[in-house]
FILUM-195620 format. One line per 5 residues: their letters; for each residue x, y, z of C-alpha. Coordinates in nm, 4 decimals. Example, Ala and Ser with C-alpha at 12.3 -4.5 7.8 and 13.67 -1.06 7.14 Angstrom:
% FILUM-195620
as) 1.2300/-0.4500/0.7800; 1.3670/-0.1060/0.7140
//
This chain:
% FILUM-195620
mstsv) 8.0635/8.8855/8.8712; 8.4257/8.7863/8.9228; 8.5932/8.8071/9.2723; 8.9409/8.9539/9.2813; 9.1910/8.7751/9.5186
tylfd) 9.5349/8.8970/9.5680; 9.8009/8.6657/9.6615; 10.0901/8.8194/9.8671; 10.3912/8.5953/9.8577; 10.7780/8.5434/9.8099
plcgw) 10.9225/8.2742/9.5771; 11.1544/8.1594/9.8602; 10.8835/8.1407/10.1289; 10.8479/7.7798/10.2242; 10.4864/7.8417/10.3636
cyaaa) 10.4127/7.9906/10.0161; 10.5351/7.6741/9.8522; 10.2974/7.4712/10.0923; 10.0170/7.6849/9.9780; 10.0733/7.6037/9.6155
palqh) 9.8124/7.3383/9.5749; 9.5533/7.5610/9.7381; 9.6465/7.8437/9.5080; 9.6076/7.5968/9.1966; 9.2710/7.4935/9.3124
lqgvd) 9.1546/7.8572/9.3708; 9.2641/7.9656/9.0266; 9.0501/7.6855/8.8730; 8.7380/7.8033/9.0419; 8.4866/7.9966/8.8244
giqvt) 8.4321/8.3522/8.9126; 8.7530/8.3888/9.1024; 9.0423/8.5788/8.9626; 9.3870/8.5411/9.1374; 9.6450/8.8076/9.0982
laptg) 9.9995/8.7471/9.2367; 10.1630/9.0198/9.4374; 10.5375/8.9399/9.5073; 10.6335/9.1322/9.8178; 11.0221/9.1128/9.7772
lfaga) 11.0584/8.9925/10.1339; 11.3607/8.8081/10.0694; 11.5083/9.0374/9.8176; 11.7317/9.3388/9.8459; 11.7746/9.4086/10.2095
garpm) 11.6019/9.0823/10.2964; 11.8481/8.8762/10.1118; 12.1417/8.7177/10.2933; 12.4119/8.4686/10.2677; 12.3351/8.1008/10.3164
eadfa) 12.5137/8.0569/10.6240; 12.5381/7.7257/10.8141; 12.3235/7.8542/11.1079; 12.0484/7.9848/10.8851; 12.0533/7.6791/10.6592
ayaws) 11.9893/7.4637/10.9800; 11.7043/7.6849/11.0819; 11.5519/7.6798/10.7177; 11.5821/7.3051/10.7183; 11.4029/7.2669/11.0458
ndqri) 11.1117/7.4932/10.9318; 11.0881/7.3082/10.6122; 11.0675/6.9843/10.7621; 10.7759/7.1163/10.9807; 10.6137/7.2317/10.6797
qqltg) 10.6366/6.8932/10.5150; 10.4978/6.7254/10.8204; 10.2046/6.9707/10.8152; 10.1155/6.9671/10.4593; 10.2933/6.6875/10.2872
qpftq) 10.4812/6.9187/10.0410; 10.8227/6.7794/9.9915; 11.1608/6.9258/10.0543; 11.4039/6.6825/9.9289; 11.7729/6.5745/10.0179
ayrdn) 11.8720/6.7458/9.6871; 11.7430/7.0852/9.8064; 11.9066/7.0412/10.1399; 12.2535/6.9637/9.9929; 12.2658/7.1755/9.6761
ilgaa) 12.0766/7.4981/9.8132; 12.1164/7.4843/10.1828; 12.4463/7.3341/10.1950; 12.5868/7.5433/9.9081; 12.9141/7.7183/9.9575
ngrfd) 12.8872/8.0837/9.9015; 12.5181/8.0454/9.8389; 12.2678/8.3161/9.8785; 11.9058/8.3592/10.0003; 11.7824/8.5880/9.7574
sgpat) 11.4623/8.6051/9.6141; 11.5241/8.8935/9.3809; 11.6102/8.6960/9.0717; 11.3093/8.4730/9.0938; 11.0686/8.7856/9.1390
lalta) 11.2261/8.9366/8.8456; 11.1663/8.6124/8.6420; 10.7941/8.6117/8.7573; 10.7586/8.9584/8.6551; 10.9031/8.8714/8.3061
varta) 10.6259/8.6038/8.2747; 10.3603/8.8537/8.4099; 10.4808/9.0911/8.1173; 10.4998/8.8448/7.8393; 10.2483/8.5513/7.9379
perel) 10.0325/8.6797/8.2490; 9.8056/8.3939/8.2487; 10.0851/8.1517/8.3259; 10.2375/8.3352/8.6105; 10.1019/8.1002/8.8991
ealha) 10.2218/7.7992/8.6892; 10.5640/7.9631/8.6681; 10.5906/8.0254/9.0404; 10.5089/7.6559/9.0972; 10.7624/7.5478/8.8527
lqhar) 11.0321/7.7484/9.0353; 10.9214/7.6117/9.3771; 10.9354/7.2706/9.2482; 11.2824/7.3243/9.0869; 11.4101/7.4443/9.4305
yvdgr) 11.2694/7.2355/9.6799; 11.2323/6.9143/9.4831; 11.4997/6.9225/9.2177; 11.7575/7.1210/9.4369; 11.8199/7.3782/9.1517
dtaep) 11.9138/7.7361/9.2816; 11.6459/7.9617/9.1915; 11.8626/8.2646/9.2981; 12.0587/8.1916/8.9665; 11.9192/8.3732/8.6488
avlad) 12.0512/8.0861/8.4299; 11.8433/7.8371/8.6416; 11.5433/8.0540/8.6266; 11.5652/8.0843/8.2496; 11.6058/7.7218/8.1921
vlntl) 11.2932/7.6576/8.4027; 11.0981/7.9201/8.2154; 11.2292/7.7647/7.8674; 11.1012/7.4317/7.9661; 10.7627/7.5672/8.0112
glada) 10.7856/7.7107/7.6600; 10.8104/8.0744/7.8200; 11.1246/8.1855/7.6020; 11.0380/8.5424/7.5856; 11.0424/8.5691/7.9785
avltv) 11.3496/8.3538/7.9921; 11.5360/8.6015/7.7579; 11.4314/8.8848/7.9894; 11.5362/8.7068/8.3030; 11.8949/8.6806/8.1908
apdaa) 11.8959/9.0334/8.0152; 11.6326/9.2422/8.1849; 11.5507/9.5739/8.0115; 11.4774/9.9086/8.2258; 11.1048/9.8587/8.1720
lrqrl) 11.1047/9.5169/8.3382; 11.3139/9.6461/8.6284; 11.0691/9.9195/8.6706; 10.7656/9.6963/8.6595; 10.9279/9.4896/8.9272
aerva) 10.9858/9.7825/9.1588; 10.6355/9.8982/9.1062; 10.4769/9.5379/9.1785; 10.6917/9.5082/9.4930; 10.5848/9.8426/9.6187
qaqst) 10.2116/9.7828/9.5538; 10.2327/9.4254/9.7359; 10.4017/9.6054/10.0342; 10.1350/9.8831/10.0178; 9.8829/9.6295/10.0250
lravg) 10.0340/9.4252/10.3141; 10.0295/9.7534/10.5285; 9.6800/9.8501/10.4179; 9.5354/9.5166/10.5659; 9.7713/9.5320/10.8645
argvp) 9.9546/9.1951/10.7683; 10.3177/9.0992/10.8250; 10.5063/8.8179/10.6421; 10.3743/8.5833/10.3745; 10.1662/8.3882/10.2634
qlvva) 9.8562/8.6251/10.2702; 9.5362/8.6166/10.0949; 9.3450/8.9437/10.0224; 9.0123/8.9709/9.8737; 8.8611/9.2752/9.7163
gqgga) 8.5206/9.3252/9.8712; 8.2152/9.5494/9.7890; 8.3228/9.9043/9.7224; 8.6786/9.8135/9.6868; 8.7344/9.7282/10.0662
lrllg) 9.0266/9.4893/10.1048; 8.9592/9.1978/10.3297; 9.2410/8.9799/10.4706; 9.2068/8.6087/10.5015; 9.5499/8.5369/10.5923
gdall) 9.7844/8.2659/10.5100; 9.6231/7.9856/10.7300; 9.3250/7.9850/10.4982; 9.5617/7.8302/10.2278; 9.6381/7.5513/10.4558
gpreq) 9.2854/7.4123/10.5286; 9.0186/7.2265/10.3185; 8.9915/7.3564/9.9705; 8.6074/7.3829/9.9900; 8.6518/7.5923/10.3041
lvaqv) 8.8989/7.8266/10.1363; 8.6565/7.8880/9.8325; 8.3646/7.9670/10.0792; 8.5771/8.2204/10.2757; 8.6814/8.3758/9.9611
raaa) 8.3273/8.4136/9.8409; 8.1976/8.5268/10.1902; 8.4531/8.8027/10.1941; 8.3705/8.9350/9.8465
//
C-alpha cells in the first residue's frame, strides 16, 4: 500500500532548497508517493522588487541555511540575483514552469524543481525569467514544458491557479504557515502535518516519521 505525501513549497524558498536532498531520498523509497504542491507564497501579491535591504536579509538567511545544511549559496547567486539592478523576487514564473512539467512529464517535476534551485542558488541564473526557465527545462530534455513556459496557454494558467489554491487550502487544513511543509495522508484520508523540520533531520528518521503518520 502506497503512502501519499504532499510537499508544500515555493521554488524561491531557501529552506525548500535546503530540503531538496531529503525530498530526493524520500521519492526513492518504495511505497512512498511524493506530490508537489506549490503554494504561490512568493508569487502575485507575495512577489516584490529585489531591493537592497531585502537582498541583504535574504543573503543573511541563506548563509544560515548553508551553515546548518551544507546546501551551497554561491557568490554568483549573490551578485547576479540578489545584486541585480531592477531584479524581482517572484516565484510565479518558476511555479508556472513546474506546472508545465507536471502537465507534460509529471514524474520529473521534482527533478525539474531541483534543477531550477541549482540554477538559481549555485549557477546564479535568474529563475524569475521565463527564458532562463525554458533553457533549464530544455537542458533536462523537457522541451514540451519549455515551450509552455514561454508561451503558456489558458489551460496551463488555469491548472496553475488550481494547484496554488489547493496547496493553500492544504496549508489551512493542517494549520500551517510558511514553507516547506510535509503532509501525510493518514487512514481515512486524514491529513497529518510533519512540518518542515522533518526534512532537515536524518533521512532514516524522516522515512520512519512518514510511515508512522500514514
